[in-house]
C-alpha positions as CSV (number, residue, x, y, z in Angstrom):
1,M,-33.6,105.3,16.0
2,R,-33.5,108.0,13.4
3,S,-36.7,109.3,11.9
4,Y,-35.2,111.3,9.0
5,S,-33.9,110.4,5.6
6,L,-30.3,109.4,5.3
7,S,-28.1,111.6,3.2
8,S,-26.8,110.2,-0.1
9,I,-23.2,110.5,1.3
10,S,-24.1,108.4,4.3
11,Q,-25.7,105.8,2.2
12,V,-22.7,105.6,-0.1
13,E,-20.4,105.5,2.8
14,M,-22.2,102.5,4.3
15,A,-22.2,100.7,0.9
16,L,-18.6,101.4,0.3
17,R,-17.6,100.1,3.7
18,Y,-19.6,97.0,3.1
19,Y,-18.0,96.4,-0.3
20,A,-14.5,97.1,0.9
21,T,-14.6,95.2,4.2
22,G,-17.4,92.6,3.9
23,D,-18.3,93.5,7.5
24,N,-21.8,92.5,8.6
25,M,-24.5,95.2,8.7
26,K,-24.6,95.5,12.5
27,T,-20.9,96.1,12.7
28,I,-21.1,98.8,10.0
29,G,-24.1,100.4,11.7
30,D,-22.4,100.4,15.0
31,T,-19.2,101.9,13.5
32,L,-21.0,104.6,11.6
33,G,-23.9,105.2,14.0
34,F,-26.8,103.7,12.1
35,H,-29.2,100.8,12.7
36,K,-28.4,97.6,10.7
37,S,-31.7,98.0,8.8
38,S,-30.6,101.4,7.6
39,V,-27.3,99.9,6.5
40,S,-29.1,97.1,4.7
41,R,-31.4,99.5,2.8
42,S,-28.5,101.7,1.9
43,I,-26.5,98.9,0.5
44,R,-29.5,97.7,-1.5
45,D,-30.3,101.2,-2.8
46,V,-26.7,102.1,-3.7
47,S,-26.1,98.7,-5.3
48,Q,-29.3,99.2,-7.4
49,A,-28.2,102.7,-8.4
50,L,-24.8,101.3,-9.6
51,V,-26.6,98.6,-11.6
52,D,-28.9,101.2,-13.2
53,I,-26.0,103.4,-14.4
54,S,-23.6,100.6,-15.2
55,P,-24.5,100.5,-18.9
56,N,-23.0,104.0,-19.2
57,F,-19.7,102.8,-18.0
58,I,-19.4,99.1,-18.7
59,K,-19.4,98.4,-22.4
60,W,-19.3,94.9,-23.7
61,P,-17.8,94.3,-27.1
62,S,-20.2,94.2,-30.1
63,R,-20.6,91.0,-31.9
64,D,-18.0,92.0,-34.6
65,Q,-15.6,93.1,-31.9
66,K,-16.0,89.8,-30.1
67,V,-15.1,87.9,-33.3
68,D,-11.9,90.1,-33.7
69,I,-10.9,89.7,-30.1
70,K,-11.4,85.9,-30.1
71,R,-9.4,85.7,-33.3
72,G,-6.6,87.8,-31.7
73,F,-6.3,85.7,-28.6
74,D,-6.3,82.5,-30.6
75,T,-3.6,83.9,-32.9
76,I,-1.3,85.2,-30.2
77,A,-1.8,82.6,-27.5
78,G,-3.8,79.7,-28.9
79,F,-6.7,80.5,-26.6
80,P,-10.0,80.1,-28.6
81,A,-13.2,81.8,-27.6
82,V,-11.5,84.3,-25.2
83,I,-12.7,87.9,-25.2
84,G,-10.6,89.3,-22.3
85,A,-7.7,88.7,-19.9
86,V,-8.4,89.5,-16.3
87,D,-5.9,90.4,-13.6
88,C,-5.7,92.4,-10.4
89,T,-3.0,94.6,-8.9
90,H,-2.6,96.6,-5.7
91,V,-2.2,100.4,-6.5
92,R,-0.2,102.0,-3.7
93,I,-2.0,104.9,-2.0
94,I,-1.2,107.4,0.8
95,A,-2.7,106.1,4.0
96,P,-6.1,107.7,4.5
97,S,-6.8,109.3,7.9
98,E,-10.0,107.3,8.5
99,Y,-10.0,103.5,8.5
100,E,-6.3,103.5,7.7
101,S,-5.9,99.8,8.7
102,T,-8.5,98.6,6.2
103,Y,-6.2,99.7,3.4
104,V,-3.1,97.7,4.5
105,N,-2.6,94.8,2.1
106,R,-0.9,91.5,2.8
107,K,2.5,92.9,1.9
108,G,2.1,95.6,4.5
109,F,1.6,98.7,2.5
110,H,-1.5,100.8,1.8
111,S,-3.2,100.1,-1.4
112,I,-6.5,99.7,-3.3
113,N,-7.0,96.4,-5.1
114,T,-7.8,97.1,-8.7
115,Q,-9.2,94.7,-11.3
116,A,-8.6,95.2,-15.1
117,I,-9.7,93.4,-18.2
118,C,-7.7,93.8,-21.5
119,D,-8.4,92.7,-25.0
120,H,-5.8,90.8,-27.2
121,E,-4.1,94.1,-28.0
122,G,-3.6,95.1,-24.4
123,K,-6.3,97.7,-24.5
124,F,-8.3,98.1,-21.3
125,S,-11.9,97.2,-21.6
126,L,-12.7,97.5,-17.9
127,L,-10.9,98.9,-15.0
C-alpha cells in the first residue's frame, strides 16, 4: 500500500475512468495500480471539487429568462413550462493510444458522447 499523497493527475485519472466506464473501484485500482480505497477517495474528492466549481460554469437562467424561454417553447412547439431541449451526440475523435477500446461506440467508431441543452432560440445553455 502507498504511504504518500496521490497526485492530482492520478486522482483525476481515476475519477475520469470511473465516470467514463462505470467500472468498479477494484477494477480501476487494479488497472491503474492503486488500492480501491484510494480510488474511492479520489472519486469522492474530484466529484466534490467539480461540484464546488460548477457554479462558475453551469448557469441556470434567471427568473426573467425562464419566463422568456418558456414562452418561446410554447410559441414554437406548443410545449408549456419547458426551459431547455436536451440531446446527445457522438463527437468523432482520433483513437487515443491508451484505453482505445473504451472510446468505440455502438456504431464502431471512436467518439466521445456529448450532451447539450439548448433554449428556444437554439442557443446552447449547457454543453
